[in-house]
C-alpha positions in Angstrom: 0.9 -5.7 15.1 -2.7 -6.7 15.3 -4.6 -8.8 12.7 -6.3 -5.9 11.0 -3.0 -4.2 10.3 -1.5 -7.4 9.0 -4.4 -7.8 6.6 -4.0 -4.1 5.5 -0.3 -4.6 4.9 -0.9 -7.6 2.8 -3.5 -5.7 0.7 -1.0 -2.9 0.2 1.6 -5.4 -0.9 -0.8 -6.9 -3.4 -1.7 -3.4 -4.7 1.9 -2.3 -5.1 3.3 -5.6 -6.5 6.2 -4.5 -8.6 4.7 -1.0 -9.4 5.1 2.4 -7.9 2.1 4.4 -6.7 1.7 7.6 -4.7 -0.2 7.6 -1.4 -3.5 8.8 -2.9 -3.5 6.0 -5.6 -2.9 3.4 -2.9 -5.8 4.8 -0.9 -8.1 4.7 -3.9 -7.2 1.1 -4.7 -7.8 0.1 -1.1 -11.2 1.8 -1.1 -12.1 -0.1 -4.3 -11.2 -3.4 -2.6 -13.2 -2.4 0.4 -16.2 -1.7 -1.8 -16.0 -5.1 -3.3 -15.8 -6.7 0.1 -18.9 -4.9 1.4 -21.0 -7.0 -0.9 -19.8 -10.0 1.1 -20.6 -8.3 4.4 -16.9 -8.3 5.3 -14.9 -5.1 5.1 -11.9 -3.6 6.6 -12.2 0.0 7.8 -9.1 2.1 7.9 -8.1 5.7 8.1 -5.6 7.5 5.8 -3.3 8.0 8.8 -3.2 4.2 9.4 -2.2 3.6 5.8 0.5 6.3 5.8 2.0 4.9 9.1 2.0 1.3 7.6 3.7 2.6 4.5 6.6 3.9 6.7 7.4 0.3 7.7 10.5 -1.6 6.5 8.8 -3.5 3.6 7.9 -0.3 1.8 10.2 2.3 0.5 9.9 5.9 -0.6 10.9 6.3 -4.2 10.4 10.0 -4.7 8.1 12.9 -4.2 5.6 14.4 -6.7 5.7 18.1 -6.1 2.7 18.8 -8.3 0.4 16.4 -6.5 2.3 16.9 -3.1 2.4 13.1 -2.7 5.1 10.6 -1.8 5.7 7.8 -4.3 6.0 4.3 -2.7 7.1 0.9 -3.8 7.2 -2.6 -2.3 10.9 -2.9 -1.3 10.9 -6.7 -0.9 9.6 -7.4 -4.5 12.0 -4.9 -6.1 15.0 -6.3 -4.1 14.2 -9.8 -5.3 14.1 -8.7 -8.9 17.5 -7.0 -8.6 19.1 -10.1 -7.0 17.7 -12.3 -9.7 19.4 -10.3 -12.4 
């Protein structure tokens, strides 16, 4: 995986944390972060397909599907698994 994808995965992990978001909410959060970065002349361009493909990796997990919004709900698998083991 190249550096750009690694950075994008880290940003997605930060956004998700211990919460659950659908695909559209994750994209919105990433675009807000990108907007902040443009002020510093450093930004990361990405496509929705790149984000969706990265969400299919091992560290993210599908929680469910929202039929009304037609979106998959995602969570950060590693953070949630650590919490379960701690209990």
